[in-house]
Backbone as ProteinMPNN parsed JSONL, in Angstrom:
{"seq_chain_A": "XXXXXXXXXXXXXXXXXXXXXXXXXXXXXXXXXXXXXXXXXXXXXXXXXXXXXXXXXXXXXXXXXXXXXXXXXXXXXXXXXXXXXXXXXXXXXXXXXXXXXXXXXXXXXXXXXXXXXXXXXXXXXXXXXXXXXXXXXXXXXXXXXXXXXXXXXXXXXXXXXXXXXXXXXXXXXXXXXXXXXXXXXXXXXXXXXXXXXXXXXXXXXXXXXX", "coords_chain_A": {"N_chain_A": [[109.511, 72.256, 81.499], [112.37, 72.536, 83.518], [115.533, 71.232, 83.386], [117.899, 69.813, 85.701], [121.02, 71.21, 86.126], [124.61, 70.604, 86.281], [125.955, 70.928, 89.516], [127.737, 73.719, 90.777], [131.111, 73.368, 91.742], [132.982, 73.765, 94.734], [135.997, 75.591, 94.892], [138.877, 73.813, 95.617], [141.757, 73.423, 97.673], [144.542, 71.945, 96.558], [147.082, 69.687, 97.553], [150.5, 70.004, 96.96], [153.066, 67.746, 95.67], [155.3, 65.96, 97.914], [158.001, 66.229, 97.099], [157.994, 68.57, 95.57], [157.253, 70.483, 97.5], [159.415, 70.295, 99.278], [161.525, 71.17, 97.623], [160.813, 73.853, 97.085], [160.886, 74.931, 99.671], [163.588, 74.617, 100.362], [164.794, 76.332, 98.473], [163.715, 78.87, 99.17], [164.598, 79.152, 101.845], [167.395, 79.079, 101.482], [167.667, 81.34, 99.896], [166.942, 83.321, 101.71], [168.948, 83.077, 103.668], [171.339, 83.526, 102.226], [170.986, 86.14, 101.445], [171.267, 87.465, 103.788], [168.929, 87.866, 105.256], [167.623, 89.944, 103.963], [165.994, 89.24, 101.835], [164.027, 87.834, 103.07], [161.363, 88.391, 102.986], [160.311, 87.096, 100.802], [159.857, 84.386, 101.45], [157.915, 84.776, 103.444], [155.937, 85.974, 101.916], [155.137, 83.874, 100.205], [154.123, 82.143, 102.162], [151.949, 83.632, 103.156], [150.331, 83.723, 100.884], [149.751, 81.02, 100.532], [148.479, 80.139, 102.959], [146.582, 82.159, 103.424], [145.831, 83.664, 105.613], [145.017, 86.326, 107.844], [146.907, 86.928, 109.806], [149.355, 86.022, 108.782], [149.658, 87.737, 106.598], [149.947, 90.123, 107.952], [152.373, 89.648, 109.326], [154.019, 89.496, 107.098], [154.097, 92.163, 106.279], [155.418, 93.223, 108.499], [157.938, 91.953, 108.308], [158.838, 93.008, 105.874], [159.065, 95.678, 106.595], [161.12, 95.464, 108.517], [163.177, 94.544, 106.878], [163.546, 96.752, 105.192], [164.375, 98.629, 107.079], [166.752, 97.38, 107.946], [168.251, 97.416, 105.602], [168.503, 100.195, 105.25], [169.999, 100.799, 107.5], [172.379, 99.446, 106.986], [173.242, 100.841, 104.737], [173.741, 103.275, 105.923], [175.984, 102.894, 107.466], [179.54, 103.245, 107.645], [181.74, 102.578, 104.868], [184.229, 101.485, 105.38], [185.161, 98.891, 107.451], [186.703, 99.27, 109.736], [186.053, 101.759, 110.656], [183.557, 101.469, 111.722], [181.734, 101.286, 114.692], [181.968, 99.135, 117.579], [179.549, 98.683, 118.888], [177.658, 99.319, 116.904], [178.257, 97.364, 115.01], [177.684, 95.028, 116.462], [174.956, 95.42, 116.932], [173.929, 95.356, 114.315], [174.59, 92.736, 113.637], [173.057, 91.216, 115.462], [170.526, 92.002, 114.62], [170.416, 90.919, 112.013], [170.729, 88.134, 112.56], [168.501, 87.645, 114.251], [166.409, 88.253, 112.483], [166.824, 86.316, 110.48], [166.515, 83.877, 111.951], [163.883, 84.153, 112.941], [162.251, 84.431, 110.601], [162.833, 82.079, 109.064], [162.256, 79.992, 110.875], [159.512, 80.411, 111.57], [158.337, 80.352, 109.019], [158.831, 77.693, 108.039], [157.56, 76.18, 110.072], [154.842, 77.096, 110.001], [154.069, 76.553, 107.35], [154.456, 73.763, 107.078], [152.678, 72.838, 109.026], [150.297, 73.79, 107.928], [149.997, 72.29, 105.527], [149.873, 69.755, 106.591], [147.377, 69.71, 107.766], [145.792, 69.526, 105.547], [145.949, 66.911, 104.745], [146.95, 63.825, 103.065], [148.361, 63.991, 99.735], [146.223, 63.881, 96.848], [145.837, 61.147, 94.486], [147.191, 61.094, 91.096], [145.15, 62.579, 88.701], [142.809, 62.121, 90.101], [139.985, 63.611, 91.653], [140.123, 66.056, 94.275], [137.983, 66.207, 96.07], [135.071, 64.273, 95.938], [132.497, 64.921, 93.558], [129.257, 66.088, 94.463], [126.262, 64.066, 94.169], [123.955, 64.496, 91.482], [120.586, 65.932, 91.49], [118.722, 64.239, 90.122], [120.143, 61.888, 90.181], [120.209, 61.364, 92.905], [117.476, 60.862, 93.31], [117.132, 58.565, 91.724], [118.795, 56.823, 93.119], [117.473, 56.684, 95.565], [115.076, 55.421, 94.753], [116.115, 52.98, 93.913], [117.031, 51.929, 96.313], [114.599, 51.599, 97.594], [113.418, 49.534, 96.14], [114.943, 47.374, 96.785], [114.912, 44.253, 98.447], [114.007, 44.081, 101.785], [115.621, 42.632, 104.531], [113.95, 40.185, 106.384], [113.173, 40.164, 109.723], [112.899, 37.852, 112.143], [111.227, 37.869, 114.977], [111.007, 36.512, 118.147], [107.842, 35.736, 119.426], [106.355, 36.683, 122.424], [105.072, 34.369, 124.824], [101.731, 34.233, 125.653], [100.068, 34.259, 128.627], [97.052, 33.102, 129.71], [94.757, 34.54, 131.928], [93.373, 32.965, 134.85], [89.957, 31.842, 134.811], [87.534, 33.094, 136.897], [84.957, 32.063, 137.105], [84.965, 29.426, 136.438], [84.407, 26.092, 137.33], [86.394, 24.311, 139.494], [88.0, 21.283, 138.62], [87.626, 18.297, 140.372], [90.194, 16.31, 141.857], [90.985, 13.065, 140.572], [89.56, 10.27, 142.204], [91.36, 7.858, 143.901], [91.219, 4.447, 143.032], [90.114, 1.738, 145.135], [92.43, -0.549, 146.333], [92.657, -3.982, 145.305], [91.334, -6.559, 147.369], [93.643, -8.099, 148.259], [94.97, -9.036, 150.407], [93.09, -10.337, 152.025], [92.446, -12.444, 150.392], [94.85, -13.853, 150.276], [95.034, -14.573, 152.918], [92.873, -16.269, 153.178], [93.651, -18.345, 151.494], [95.881, -19.259, 152.892], [94.638, -20.217, 155.165], [93.145, -22.346, 154.117], [95.26, -23.921, 153.236], [96.512, -24.575, 155.63], [94.449, -26.061, 156.845], [94.341, -28.148, 155.102], [96.866, -29.335, 155.518], [96.636, -30.069, 158.14], [94.669, -31.955, 157.923], [95.976, -33.883, 156.454], [97.956, -34.642, 158.216], [96.419, -35.758, 160.193], [95.26, -37.904, 158.91], [97.507, -39.403, 158.383], [98.304, -40.18, 160.924], [96.177, -41.702, 161.764], [96.451, -43.821, 160.062], [98.836, -45.009, 160.896], [98.115, -45.848, 163.434], [96.41, -47.952, 163.02]], "CA_chain_A": [[110.248, 71.829, 82.693], [113.782, 72.868, 83.459], [116.372, 70.16, 83.928], [118.91, 70.193, 86.673], [122.37, 71.244, 85.597], [125.626, 70.213, 87.271], [126.141, 71.878, 90.594], [129.106, 74.272, 90.791], [131.951, 72.816, 92.791], [133.794, 74.71, 95.471], [137.424, 75.429, 94.59], [139.6, 73.159, 96.702], [143.204, 73.62, 97.686], [145.226, 70.661, 96.433], [148.413, 69.676, 98.161], [151.552, 69.566, 96.022], [153.808, 66.552, 96.06], [156.348, 66.249, 98.906], [159.24, 66.679, 96.454], [157.83, 69.983, 95.2], [157.284, 71.286, 98.724], [160.793, 70.325, 99.792], [162.348, 72.017, 96.745], [160.46, 75.262, 97.307], [161.369, 75.347, 100.996], [165.05, 74.743, 100.313], [165.146, 77.54, 97.708], [163.382, 80.078, 99.931], [165.487, 79.251, 103.006], [168.721, 79.453, 100.985], [167.609, 82.736, 99.458], [166.912, 84.177, 102.907], [170.25, 83.033, 104.348], [172.366, 84.148, 101.389], [170.763, 87.587, 101.405], [171.359, 87.981, 105.168], [167.6, 88.236, 105.725], [166.995, 91.017, 103.195], [164.962, 88.625, 100.986], [163.143, 86.985, 103.872], [159.969, 88.681, 102.664], [159.839, 86.157, 99.774], [159.284, 83.234, 102.148], [156.685, 85.193, 104.109], [154.927, 86.206, 100.885], [154.595, 82.57, 99.811], [153.32, 81.619, 103.263], [150.68, 84.362, 103.216], [149.504, 83.309, 99.744], [149.311, 79.635, 100.724], [147.541, 80.013, 104.079], [145.539, 83.186, 103.283], [145.413, 84.099, 106.945], [145.383, 87.731, 108.103], [148.115, 87.016, 110.627], [150.54, 85.876, 107.933], [149.813, 88.977, 105.832], [150.487, 91.14, 108.871], [153.79, 89.353, 109.539], [154.724, 89.858, 105.875], [154.337, 93.611, 106.336], [156.437, 93.459, 109.529], [159.238, 91.526, 107.78], [159.249, 93.989, 104.86], [159.523, 96.877, 107.311], [162.432, 95.162, 109.102], [164.163, 94.488, 105.796], [163.835, 98.127, 104.769], [165.179, 99.233, 108.133], [168.093, 96.797, 107.923], [168.947, 97.931, 104.422], [168.848, 101.597, 105.512], [171.067, 100.824, 108.501], [173.626, 99.041, 106.325], [173.677, 101.938, 103.867], [174.208, 104.403, 106.744], [177.276, 102.581, 108.087], [180.683, 103.565, 106.767], [182.229, 101.478, 104.032], [185.399, 100.88, 106.014], [184.754, 98.227, 108.682], [187.433, 99.77, 110.901], [185.41, 102.968, 111.142], [182.287, 101.111, 112.374], [181.894, 101.032, 116.12], [181.617, 97.779, 118.014], [178.119, 98.644, 119.202], [176.911, 99.273, 115.649], [178.466, 96.039, 114.407], [176.93, 94.03, 117.253], [173.534, 95.648, 116.698], [173.593, 94.87, 112.982], [174.678, 91.27, 113.651], [171.869, 90.696, 116.153], [169.377, 92.25, 113.745], [170.416, 89.931, 110.923], [170.483, 86.793, 113.11], [167.107, 87.567, 114.694], [165.54, 88.22, 111.303], [166.973, 84.997, 109.848], [165.918, 82.824, 112.786], [162.432, 84.324, 113.01], [161.598, 84.171, 109.31], [162.982, 80.672, 108.656], [161.533, 79.114, 111.812], [158.057, 80.556, 111.434], [157.917, 79.929, 107.677], [158.788, 76.227, 107.97], [156.549, 75.656, 110.999], [153.483, 77.408, 109.554], [153.739, 75.869, 106.086], [154.324, 72.316, 107.337], [151.41, 72.629, 109.745], [149.179, 74.04, 107.013], [149.814, 71.167, 104.61], [149.482, 68.57, 107.358], [145.924, 69.75, 107.969], [145.122, 69.16, 104.294], [146.016, 65.472, 104.537], [147.852, 63.312, 102.033], [147.997, 64.462, 98.394], [145.37, 62.981, 96.069], [146.54, 60.544, 93.35], [147.141, 61.864, 89.849], [143.917, 62.422, 87.932], [141.643, 61.946, 90.966], [139.585, 64.886, 92.243], [140.401, 66.164, 95.715], [136.731, 65.892, 96.762], [134.106, 63.792, 94.952], [131.382, 65.833, 93.301], [127.999, 65.583, 95.024], [125.378, 63.534, 93.135], [122.932, 65.39, 90.984], [119.268, 65.617, 92.073], [118.082, 63.055, 89.537], [120.877, 60.715, 90.665], [119.732, 61.081, 94.262], [116.155, 60.253, 93.21], [117.312, 57.199, 91.238], [119.379, 56.03, 94.201], [116.426, 56.43, 96.562], [114.177, 54.408, 94.215], [116.815, 51.688, 93.922], [117.038, 51.428, 97.688], [113.253, 51.177, 97.963], [113.113, 48.263, 95.486], [115.735, 46.29, 97.359], [114.167, 43.555, 99.515], [114.503, 44.269, 103.142], [115.696, 41.353, 105.274], [112.925, 40.0, 107.412], [113.686, 39.823, 111.051], [111.962, 37.026, 112.905], [111.328, 38.125, 116.403], [110.196, 35.553, 118.917], [106.682, 36.326, 120.083], [106.233, 36.217, 123.821], [103.937, 33.52, 125.143], [100.705, 34.918, 126.423], [99.459, 33.433, 129.662], [95.681, 33.518, 129.959], [94.42, 34.556, 133.368], [92.345, 31.959, 135.203], [88.566, 32.3, 134.83], [87.004, 32.851, 138.264], [83.659, 31.386, 137.067], [85.144, 28.019, 136.072], [84.39, 25.186, 138.487], [87.617, 23.48, 139.469], [87.805, 19.837, 138.462], [88.193, 17.574, 141.537], [91.186, 15.289, 141.472], [90.399, 11.705, 140.486], [89.626, 9.465, 143.439], [92.082, 6.602, 143.654], [90.433, 3.225, 143.208], [90.62, 0.9, 146.244], [93.24, -1.692, 145.927], [91.948, -5.28, 145.503], [91.547, -7.149, 148.702], [94.608, -9.189, 148.064], [95.377, -9.578, 151.717], [92.08, -11.31, 152.472], [92.535, -13.645, 149.566], [96.025, -14.609, 150.717], [94.731, -15.155, 154.237], [91.982, -17.42, 152.994], [94.435, -19.454, 150.943], [96.705, -19.832, 153.969], [93.771, -21.019, 156.028], [92.851, -23.599, 153.425], [96.462, -24.751, 153.222], [96.729, -25.128, 156.981], [93.437, -27.102, 157.046], [94.737, -29.306, 154.31], [97.998, -29.966, 156.181], [96.117, -30.727, 159.345], [93.941, -33.155, 157.516], [96.96, -34.863, 156.033], [98.605, -35.165, 159.412], [95.465, -36.574, 160.907], [95.104, -39.152, 158.182], [98.719, -40.204, 158.53], [98.308, -40.749, 162.273], [95.183, -42.78, 161.83], [96.983, -44.952, 159.334], [99.844, -45.651, 161.688], [97.477, -46.497, 164.577], [95.85, -49.211, 162.569]], "C_chain_A": [[111.734, 72.134, 82.478], [114.578, 71.74, 84.094], [117.392, 70.709, 84.902], [120.285, 70.151, 86.016], [123.366, 70.796, 86.651], [125.853, 71.314, 88.279], [127.57, 72.417, 90.566], [129.881, 73.756, 91.976], [132.769, 73.916, 93.434], [135.266, 74.516, 95.112], [138.16, 74.886, 95.798], [141.092, 73.377, 96.544], [143.871, 72.254, 97.658], [146.624, 70.781, 97.027], [149.441, 69.223, 97.136], [152.255, 68.319, 96.545], [154.888, 66.91, 97.082], [157.645, 66.727, 98.283], [159.156, 68.158, 96.075], [157.905, 70.882, 96.422], [158.707, 71.406, 99.272], [161.691, 71.234, 98.946], [162.081, 73.499, 96.973], [160.995, 75.756, 98.644], [162.886, 75.543, 101.004], [165.455, 76.02, 99.585], [164.88, 78.803, 98.523], [164.281, 80.257, 101.157], [166.891, 79.663, 102.564], [168.756, 80.908, 100.527], [167.623, 83.695, 100.643], [168.277, 84.231, 103.586], [171.312, 83.769, 103.532], [172.206, 85.668, 101.297], [170.839, 88.239, 102.777], [170.015, 88.506, 105.673], [166.918, 89.298, 104.914], [165.91, 90.498, 102.248], [164.075, 87.653, 101.763], [161.683, 87.233, 103.578], [159.419, 87.709, 101.613], [159.207, 84.918, 100.422], [157.97, 83.596, 102.829], [155.57, 85.484, 103.114], [154.311, 84.891, 100.416], [153.705, 82.005, 100.904], [151.964, 82.318, 103.341], [149.761, 83.972, 102.064], [148.949, 81.912, 99.955], [148.237, 79.542, 101.805], [146.366, 80.973, 103.998], [144.974, 83.603, 104.646], [145.846, 85.547, 107.174], [146.666, 87.868, 108.918], [149.375, 86.92, 109.777], [150.747, 87.11, 107.042], [150.384, 90.098, 106.71], [151.968, 90.906, 109.125], [154.617, 89.657, 108.292], [155.058, 91.356, 105.866], [155.43, 93.936, 107.349], [157.829, 93.101, 109.001], [159.729, 92.512, 106.719], [159.76, 95.264, 105.527], [160.894, 96.654, 107.944], [163.519, 95.101, 108.032], [164.542, 95.891, 105.307], [164.7, 98.84, 105.811], [166.601, 98.712, 108.155], [168.894, 97.334, 106.734], [169.369, 99.401, 104.629], [169.986, 101.7, 106.526], [172.404, 100.447, 107.871], [174.147, 100.175, 105.432], [174.213, 103.124, 104.668], [175.548, 104.135, 107.39], [178.407, 102.929, 107.137], [181.152, 102.341, 106.015], [183.417, 100.765, 104.664], [184.958, 100.219, 107.317], [185.485, 98.756, 109.916], [186.779, 101.019, 111.484], [184.08, 102.691, 111.85], [182.553, 100.797, 113.842], [181.478, 99.605, 116.453], [180.125, 97.661, 118.318], [177.284, 98.555, 117.937], [177.057, 97.921, 114.973], [177.677, 94.967, 115.145], [175.423, 94.176, 117.013], [173.103, 95.123, 115.329], [173.627, 93.344, 112.924], [173.46, 90.651, 114.336], [170.614, 90.89, 115.313], [169.28, 91.186, 112.646], [170.097, 88.535, 111.452], [169.038, 86.635, 113.582], [166.132, 87.485, 113.538], [165.609, 86.86, 110.605], [166.257, 83.905, 110.655], [164.396, 82.935, 112.809], [161.736, 83.952, 111.718], [161.657, 82.688, 108.965], [162.16, 79.754, 109.571], [160.027, 79.211, 111.619], [157.575, 80.086, 110.065], [157.801, 78.409, 107.59], [157.695, 75.659, 108.861], [155.142, 75.879, 110.457], [153.125, 76.666, 108.273], [153.581, 74.369, 106.284], [153.02, 72.022, 108.055], [150.209, 72.826, 108.83], [148.933, 72.847, 106.095], [149.492, 69.867, 105.341], [147.986, 68.544, 107.612], [145.158, 69.393, 106.699], [145.125, 67.667, 104.047], [146.969, 65.121, 103.422], [147.421, 63.815, 100.673], [147.186, 63.424, 97.64], [146.166, 62.383, 94.921], [146.3, 61.331, 92.078], [145.847, 61.557, 89.108], [142.68, 62.252, 88.783], [141.268, 63.282, 91.565], [139.844, 64.878, 93.733], [139.18, 65.802, 96.532], [135.741, 65.399, 95.717], [132.949, 64.764, 94.816], [130.106, 65.264, 93.887], [127.094, 65.077, 93.925], [124.338, 64.565, 92.743], [121.579, 65.014, 91.55], [118.619, 64.396, 91.468], [118.825, 61.779, 89.928], [120.44, 60.356, 92.075], [118.364, 60.405, 94.22], [116.256, 58.817, 92.73], [117.878, 56.294, 92.326], [118.336, 55.708, 95.254], [115.442, 55.386, 96.064], [114.824, 53.039, 94.216], [116.847, 51.082, 95.321], [115.656, 50.969, 98.119], [112.916, 49.828, 97.362], [113.919, 47.107, 96.052], [114.95, 45.606, 98.457], [114.826, 43.75, 100.86], [114.562, 42.931, 103.866], [114.66, 41.3, 106.385], [113.563, 39.516, 108.703], [112.594, 39.082, 111.809], [112.192, 37.255, 114.387], [110.467, 37.121, 117.148], [109.064, 36.269, 119.642], [106.562, 35.789, 121.503], [104.966, 35.398, 124.033], [102.974, 34.258, 126.061], [100.046, 33.931, 127.377], [98.058, 33.96, 129.943], [95.392, 33.501, 131.457], [93.342, 33.525, 133.675], [90.957, 32.593, 135.284], [87.979, 32.04, 136.22], [85.69, 32.087, 138.278], [83.765, 29.913, 136.691], [85.203, 27.159, 137.331], [85.625, 24.327, 138.437], [87.284, 22.002, 139.421], [88.43, 19.122, 139.648], [89.187, 16.548, 141.062], [90.561, 13.913, 141.454], [90.634, 10.922, 141.771], [90.361, 8.164, 143.15], [91.193, 5.395, 143.958], [91.011, 2.386, 144.342], [91.367, -0.305, 145.705], [92.464, -2.993, 146.158], [92.317, -5.897, 146.853], [92.435, -8.383, 148.57], [94.971, -9.837, 149.387], [94.373, -10.606, 152.236], [92.157, -12.59, 151.684], [93.715, -14.504, 149.991], [95.761, -15.278, 152.057], [93.832, -16.364, 154.1], [92.736, -18.615, 152.429], [95.308, -20.094, 152.002], [95.861, -20.695, 154.918], [93.444, -22.35, 155.405], [94.046, -24.532, 153.432], [96.72, -25.372, 154.597], [95.71, -26.216, 157.29], [93.807, -28.375, 156.3], [95.877, -30.057, 154.978], [97.547, -30.681, 157.442], [95.387, -32.018, 158.998], [94.89, -34.255, 157.105], [97.649, -35.485, 157.233], [97.673, -36.106, 160.162], [95.3, -37.918, 160.229], [96.323, -40.051, 158.346], [98.785, -40.835, 159.901], [97.32, -41.893, 162.389], [95.699, -44.001, 161.126], [98.048, -45.669, 160.139], [99.233, -46.381, 162.9], [96.85, -47.808, 164.194], [96.918, -50.227, 162.343]], "O_chain_A": [[112.259, 71.997, 81.373], [114.307, 71.347, 85.229], [117.7, 71.9, 84.918], [120.655, 69.143, 85.414], [122.993, 70.625, 87.811], [125.932, 72.491, 87.928], [128.513, 71.655, 90.353], [129.364, 73.711, 93.092], [133.192, 74.868, 92.778], [135.733, 73.379, 95.036], [138.069, 75.449, 96.889], [141.612, 73.498, 95.435], [143.778, 71.493, 98.621], [147.249, 71.842, 96.998], [149.277, 68.175, 96.512], [152.067, 67.9, 97.688], [155.345, 68.052, 97.113], [158.336, 67.555, 98.877], [160.121, 68.904, 96.237], [158.549, 71.931, 96.384], [159.141, 72.485, 99.676], [162.514, 71.975, 99.483], [163.011, 74.302, 97.046], [161.501, 76.874, 98.737], [163.398, 76.505, 101.576], [166.364, 76.72, 100.031], [165.718, 79.705, 98.566], [164.682, 81.376, 101.476], [167.513, 80.509, 103.206], [169.74, 81.616, 100.739], [168.245, 84.756, 100.583], [168.715, 85.293, 104.028], [172.094, 84.545, 104.081], [173.182, 86.39, 101.095], [170.521, 89.419, 102.928], [169.968, 89.476, 106.429], [165.735, 89.557, 105.132], [164.997, 91.245, 101.895], [163.454, 86.763, 101.183], [160.839, 86.388, 103.88], [158.207, 87.512, 101.53], [158.15, 84.459, 99.991], [157.017, 82.816, 102.798], [154.396, 85.272, 103.414], [153.095, 84.803, 100.248], [152.647, 81.446, 100.614], [150.943, 81.668, 103.567], [148.545, 83.897, 102.241], [147.803, 81.64, 99.598], [147.193, 78.929, 101.585], [145.269, 80.647, 104.451], [143.778, 83.857, 104.786], [146.928, 85.946, 106.741], [147.423, 88.821, 108.733], [150.346, 87.639, 110.012], [151.885, 87.485, 106.762], [151.195, 90.908, 106.26], [152.747, 91.859, 109.141], [155.784, 90.034, 108.401], [156.16, 91.756, 105.492], [156.267, 94.807, 107.11], [158.787, 93.845, 109.213], [160.92, 92.819, 106.672], [160.749, 95.855, 105.092], [161.741, 97.546, 107.915], [164.644, 95.55, 108.253], [165.711, 96.174, 105.043], [165.637, 99.56, 105.467], [167.548, 99.472, 108.354], [170.074, 97.661, 106.864], [170.463, 99.795, 104.228], [170.837, 102.584, 106.423], [173.435, 101.046, 108.178], [175.351, 100.432, 105.383], [175.037, 103.892, 104.17], [176.202, 105.079, 107.831], [178.217, 102.901, 105.921], [180.982, 101.209, 106.469], [183.581, 99.558, 104.488], [184.437, 100.896, 108.203], [184.949, 98.698, 111.023], [186.932, 101.305, 112.671], [183.533, 103.578, 112.505], [183.517, 100.103, 114.167], [180.737, 98.962, 115.71], [179.514, 96.633, 118.028], [176.309, 97.805, 117.888], [176.091, 97.39, 114.425], [177.07, 94.097, 114.52], [174.706, 93.181, 116.904], [172.04, 94.517, 115.198], [172.803, 92.726, 112.25], [172.898, 89.673, 113.843], [169.735, 90.027, 115.3], [168.211, 90.632, 112.388], [169.284, 87.823, 110.862], [168.418, 85.6, 113.339], [165.15, 86.745, 113.593], [164.586, 86.316, 110.189], [165.492, 83.114, 110.105], [163.697, 81.927, 112.707], [160.736, 83.234, 111.735], [160.637, 82.098, 108.608], [161.46, 78.857, 109.101], [159.346, 78.191, 111.517], [156.507, 79.481, 109.965], [156.787, 77.891, 107.122], [156.975, 74.75, 108.45], [154.33, 74.954, 110.45], [151.996, 76.199, 108.125], [152.671, 73.764, 105.718], [152.331, 71.056, 107.725], [149.215, 72.109, 108.943], [147.789, 72.436, 105.905], [148.893, 68.966, 104.754], [147.387, 67.471, 107.669], [143.994, 68.999, 106.772], [144.363, 67.191, 103.204], [147.693, 65.968, 102.899], [146.232, 64.05, 100.459], [147.429, 62.225, 97.772], [147.084, 63.03, 94.416], [145.358, 62.118, 91.975], [145.498, 60.392, 88.916], [141.576, 62.237, 88.238], [142.158, 64.036, 91.958], [139.792, 63.832, 94.379], [139.303, 65.16, 97.575], [135.581, 66.055, 94.687], [132.479, 65.348, 95.792], [129.891, 64.054, 93.814], [127.145, 65.612, 92.817], [123.904, 65.387, 93.55], [121.412, 63.9, 92.046], [118.027, 63.59, 92.186], [118.221, 60.708, 90.0], [120.313, 59.178, 92.407], [118.104, 59.483, 94.993], [115.564, 57.939, 93.245], [117.485, 55.133, 92.44], [118.305, 54.596, 95.782], [115.003, 54.542, 96.844], [114.159, 52.039, 94.49], [116.706, 49.87, 95.487], [115.538, 50.046, 98.925], [112.205, 49.04, 97.985], [113.581, 45.95, 95.8], [114.376, 46.277, 99.315], [116.037, 43.6, 101.025], [113.599, 42.167, 103.801], [114.516, 42.217, 107.194], [114.372, 38.589, 108.731], [111.518, 39.617, 112.076], [113.218, 36.877, 114.953], [109.306, 36.914, 116.794], [109.27, 37.249, 120.359], [106.658, 34.584, 121.738], [103.914, 35.711, 123.476], [103.354, 34.819, 127.089], [99.531, 32.894, 126.96], [97.886, 35.106, 130.358], [95.746, 32.553, 132.157], [92.489, 33.25, 132.831], [90.797, 33.718, 135.756], [87.932, 30.895, 136.669], [85.314, 31.521, 139.305], [82.749, 29.221, 136.632], [85.944, 27.452, 138.269], [85.88, 23.673, 137.426], [86.38, 21.537, 140.115], [89.617, 19.298, 139.922], [89.036, 15.979, 139.981], [89.677, 13.631, 142.264], [91.727, 10.911, 142.337], [89.993, 7.445, 142.221], [90.517, 5.333, 144.985], [92.228, 2.314, 144.512], [90.955, -0.963, 144.75], [91.693, -3.087, 147.113], [93.428, -5.766, 147.367], [92.01, -9.525, 148.749], [95.241, -11.036, 149.461], [94.758, -11.621, 152.815], [91.962, -13.682, 152.219], [93.607, -15.728, 150.061], [96.202, -16.4, 152.304], [93.995, -17.36, 154.805], [92.498, -19.755, 152.828], [95.471, -21.314, 152.026], [96.298, -21.74, 155.399], [93.462, -23.378, 156.083], [93.912, -25.743, 153.602], [97.095, -26.539, 154.707], [96.056, -27.205, 157.935], [93.621, -29.493, 156.778], [95.869, -31.288, 155.007], [98.026, -31.769, 157.761], [95.488, -33.025, 159.698], [94.641, -35.43, 157.376], [97.896, -36.69, 157.27], [98.103, -37.127, 160.697], [95.209, -38.95, 160.893], [96.211, -41.273, 158.436], [99.288, -41.951, 160.027], [97.589, -42.912, 163.024], [95.415, -45.121, 161.55], [98.133, -46.894, 160.044], [99.76, -47.402, 163.342], [96.778, -48.71, 165.029], [96.622, -51.357, 161.956]]}, "name": "protein", "num_of_chains": 1, "seq": "XXXXXXXXXXXXXXXXXXXXXXXXXXXXXXXXXXXXXXXXXXXXXXXXXXXXXXXXXXXXXXXXXXXXXXXXXXXXXXXXXXXXXXXXXXXXXXXXXXXXXXXXXXXXXXXXXXXXXXXXXXXXXXXXXXXXXXXXXXXXXXXXXXXXXXXXXXXXXXXXXXXXXXXXXXXXXXXXXXXXXXXXXXXXXXXXXXXXXXXXXXXXXXXXXX"}
């Protein structure tokens, strides 16, 4: 049986610290300005290496061509400034200013945007991206998850209503028992009482007549 070896990791682009980025940008911008744009290709070369985009490599070639043209134009002008025409001086000034503005602006914009897409720099000693687990680690993790008790979910069971049986004889409601003949009893007692009172009255009258 062949064991699983560590999987090869993809090379990741780490982001330098903000201090390092700021220092490099300041040096390249100062170098471009002090050289009147003739060394602007250095900033574009760094940008093309960092981003690795075809567009930045193409712009590097364009900047190098402009620098060569500017250098040839300066060498073709007379050494005495008084002998240079106003049109030639204005053309050379616009060339230098356009080259400076274009190189510096695009270099700073493209590099800042590139590093912003990479996110914040990773702490010292921490890998930029965690290595994926090995196959045997994945199997061990899956077994560990299977052995973990799953929480039981108590779901209320719906009450089942049984349909009425059509063959069942319905039970008649209980017949109310007749109330005791209390009224007749009271009437009889009243009759007896009235007879008794009449008898008493009769006896009292007979006693007075004697």
